[in-house]
N, C-alpha and C positions, 0 to 999 in steps of 0.2 A: 504494500500500500504506500509506504513512504517513497519507494523508488518511482512509483507512478506520479506522485506529487512533485518530486524532484525533476522528473522528465517534463512535466507540464511547465514547471518554472523555467527550466532550461530552454524549452521551445519558445516561451513567451519572452524571455530575456533576449534570445537571439533575434526574435522578430522585432523587438524595440530597438536593440542596439545595431543590428546589421540591416534589417529590413527597412527601417526608417532612415531617411537622410537627416542631416543636421538641421536643415531648414524645416522639415516636417516636425521634428522633435521640438524645436523652438516655438513653432506656431502652436502646436498642441499644448505645450506647457504655458505659454503666454495666455492662450484662450482660457484654459482652466484656472489660471491665476486671476485673470480679470473677472471671471464668473464667481470665483470664491470671494474676491474683494467686494464685488457688488452685492453678493448675498449677505456678507457680514455687515456691510453698511446698511443694507435694507433692514436687517434684523435689529440693529441698535437704533436706527432712526425711527422706525415704526411708522404708523399711519398718521399723517398730519390732520386729516379731515374728520376722523372719527375718534375724538378724544375720550368719549365715554366707553368705548370698547377697548379690549386688550390690545395694546399697540404692538406687541411682539408677534411676529409670524414665525411659527416654529418650522414651517416647511422651508423657509429660506435658510434657516440655520442647518437643517438636515442636508439641504442641497450644497451648502457651503462646506460642510464636513465631508461630504462625498467627493467634492472637487479637490479638497486638500488631501484626502486619502488617495485619489487617483494620481495626484502630483507625486506623492510619496512612493506609490507603487511604480510609476513610470521611471522615477529617478533611481529607485533601487534596481529596477530591471536594466536600466541603461548603464549604471556605473558599478555593478557587481558581476 
């Protein structure tokens, strides 16, 4: 079972490091970084127009955490 997971990781790492060009990697990382920053800013800023409702949108925080997780995953795959 462990060798199967290592095989999947090796295939994924080779796909990110060899299959993607440097430009593609930079575009994907910048796009995910921008989406993560927009999500965290939207989470802390909240809704201006509905002050009586709960201003935090938890979906934006979850989306931000997913983007940050993907950034970490792609970075680990590229540089290990």
